[in-house]
C-alpha positions as CSV (number, residue, x, y, z in Angstrom):
1,M,34.7,-40.5,22.6
2,R,33.2,-41.0,19.3
3,G,29.8,-40.1,20.7
4,F,31.1,-36.9,22.3
5,V,32.6,-35.9,18.9
6,L,29.3,-36.5,17.2
7,L,27.4,-34.6,19.8
8,L,29.7,-31.6,19.3
9,L,29.4,-31.8,15.6
10,A,25.5,-31.8,15.9
11,V,25.6,-28.8,18.2
12,F,27.9,-26.9,15.9
13,M,25.8,-27.8,12.9
14,S,22.5,-26.8,14.5
15,S,23.9,-23.4,15.6
16,A,25.4,-22.8,12.1
17,I,21.9,-23.7,10.6
18,A,20.1,-21.4,13.0
19,A,22.3,-18.4,12.3
20,Q,20.5,-16.3,9.7
21,K,22.3,-14.6,6.8
22,V,20.6,-12.0,4.6
23,K,20.2,-13.3,1.1
24,W,21.3,-10.3,-1.0
25,Y,20.0,-9.8,-4.6
26,T,21.0,-7.4,-7.3
27,I,18.5,-4.9,-8.3
28,E,17.8,-6.7,-11.5
29,E,17.2,-9.9,-9.6
30,A,14.8,-8.4,-7.2
31,L,12.8,-6.6,-9.9
32,E,12.5,-9.9,-11.8
33,M,11.6,-11.9,-8.7
34,N,9.0,-9.2,-7.8
35,K,7.2,-9.8,-11.0
36,K,6.5,-13.4,-10.1
37,E,6.1,-12.9,-6.3
38,P,5.5,-9.3,-5.2
39,R,7.4,-8.2,-2.1
40,K,8.7,-5.0,-0.9
41,I,12.3,-4.1,-1.8
42,M,14.9,-2.9,0.7
43,I,18.0,-1.4,-0.8
44,D,21.2,-0.9,1.1
45,V,23.1,2.0,-0.6
46,Y,26.7,1.8,0.3
47,T,30.2,2.5,-0.8
48,D,33.4,0.4,-0.4
49,W,35.1,3.1,1.7
50,C,32.2,3.8,4.0
51,G,33.1,2.7,7.6
52,W,29.5,3.0,8.9
53,C,28.4,0.8,6.0
54,K,30.6,-1.9,7.3
55,V,29.2,-1.5,10.7
56,L,25.7,-1.7,9.4
57,D,26.6,-5.0,7.7
58,Q,28.2,-6.4,10.9
59,K,25.9,-5.1,13.7
60,T,22.5,-4.9,11.9
61,F,22.3,-7.2,8.9
62,Q,24.0,-10.0,10.7
63,N,21.3,-10.0,13.5
64,D,19.2,-13.2,13.2
65,T,15.9,-11.5,13.8
66,V,16.6,-8.9,11.1
67,A,17.9,-11.3,8.7
68,E,15.1,-13.7,9.0
69,Y,12.5,-11.0,8.6
70,L,14.2,-9.4,5.7
71,N,14.6,-12.8,3.8
72,K,10.8,-13.7,4.4
73,N,9.3,-10.3,3.6
74,F,11.5,-8.3,1.3
75,Y,13.9,-8.6,-1.5
76,P,17.0,-7.2,0.1
77,V,19.5,-5.5,-2.4
78,K,23.0,-4.3,-2.0
79,F,23.7,-1.3,-4.2
80,N,27.3,0.2,-4.4
81,A,26.7,4.0,-5.0
82,E,30.0,4.0,-6.9
83,Q,29.6,0.9,-9.1
84,R,30.6,1.5,-12.7
85,E,28.1,-0.9,-14.4
86,Q,25.0,0.5,-16.1
87,V,21.6,-0.4,-14.5
88,V,18.2,-0.4,-16.1
89,F,15.5,0.5,-13.5
90,N,11.9,1.2,-14.3
91,G,12.7,1.5,-18.0
92,H,15.6,4.0,-17.6
93,T,19.3,3.3,-17.9
94,Y,21.4,4.7,-15.2
95,K,25.2,5.1,-15.4
96,F,28.3,5.9,-13.4
97,V,29.2,9.6,-13.3
98,E,32.9,10.6,-13.0
99,Q,33.3,13.2,-10.4
100,G,36.8,14.0,-8.9
101,A,38.7,10.9,-7.7
102,R,35.5,8.8,-7.3
103,G,32.1,9.6,-8.7
104,Y,28.8,8.3,-8.2
105,H,26.1,6.1,-9.9
106,E,23.0,7.9,-11.2
107,L,20.7,5.3,-9.7
108,A,22.1,6.0,-6.2
109,A,21.4,9.7,-6.7
110,A,17.9,8.8,-7.9
111,F,17.3,6.5,-4.9
112,L,18.5,9.2,-2.5
113,G,17.0,12.2,-4.2
114,G,20.5,13.6,-4.9
115,Q,21.2,13.6,-1.1
116,M,24.3,11.4,-1.2
117,S,24.7,9.9,2.3
118,Y,26.1,6.4,3.2
119,P,24.9,4.1,4.4
120,S,21.3,4.8,3.3
121,V,18.5,2.3,3.3
122,V,15.7,2.8,0.8
123,F,12.3,1.0,0.9
124,F,10.0,0.4,-2.1
125,D,6.5,-1.2,-2.0
126,E,5.6,-4.1,-4.2
127,N,4.7,-1.6,-7.0
128,I,8.3,-0.1,-6.9
129,Q,7.0,3.1,-5.4
130,G,9.4,4.7,-2.9
131,L,8.2,4.5,0.7
132,H,11.1,5.7,2.9
133,I,14.7,6.4,3.1
134,E,16.7,5.9,6.3
135,K,20.1,7.6,6.4
136,G,23.1,6.7,8.4
137,F,23.8,3.7,10.6
138,I,20.8,2.0,12.2
139,D,21.1,-0.3,15.1
140,A,19.4,-3.7,14.9
141,A,16.6,-2.9,17.4
142,R,15.6,0.3,15.4
143,F,16.0,-1.5,12.1
144,D,13.7,-4.3,13.4
145,R,11.0,-1.6,14.2
146,I,11.4,0.0,10.8
147,L,11.1,-3.4,9.0
148,K,8.0,-4.4,10.9
149,F,6.3,-1.0,10.4
150,I,6.9,-1.2,6.7
151,G,6.8,-4.9,6.1
152,G,3.5,-5.2,8.1
153,N,1.9,-2.4,6.1
154,F,1.4,-0.4,9.3
155,Y,2.6,2.7,7.4
156,K,-0.6,2.7,5.5
157,T,-2.8,3.3,8.5
158,T,-0.7,4.5,11.5
159,A,1.8,7.3,12.1
160,W,5.3,6.1,12.9
161,D,5.4,7.7,16.4
162,I,2.2,6.1,17.5
163,W,3.0,2.6,16.1
164,S,6.6,2.7,17.3
165,A,5.6,3.7,20.8
166,G,3.5,0.5,21.1
167,Y,6.1,-1.9,19.5
168,K,8.7,-3.7,21.5
169,S,11.5,-5.2,19.5
170,P,12.8,-8.6,20.6
171,I,16.2,-7.1,19.9
172,P,17.7,-5.3,23.1
173,N,19.0,-1.8,22.6
């Protein structure tokens, strides 16, 4: 009986260890780490009230393939578009702007080019130059393709349509 319990415990522990979770950073942490070890930065721009943001968290960011690739190749950042704390980004201080019952953060507006849509995922290269904005919910298979296209630097030499047609995600649609 004791052997059976130990076997169950070992199986449970190995599956818990195998399950990947995205290691989220603040924008400040990602920028600081990028100075020491340059990587691309992926920013999930969300709000607390956004239902599709929660689905993106549960269905896409919880996927083991997505989480593992993000953790190895990007600095993943969660950024609440309605947070009230000031943030310094590229030498400029961004603040919360009161607007009606809610408001918005100036940095979220800067990330999204003033087109406030949630969820949105913003990609920056290692030099903090904007690469791509993806608006709305993205399923895990499509997100995997986007991550590999940007993370593998294929965007520098190949059009998305051509590259995407030849890439088969290991994640089923």
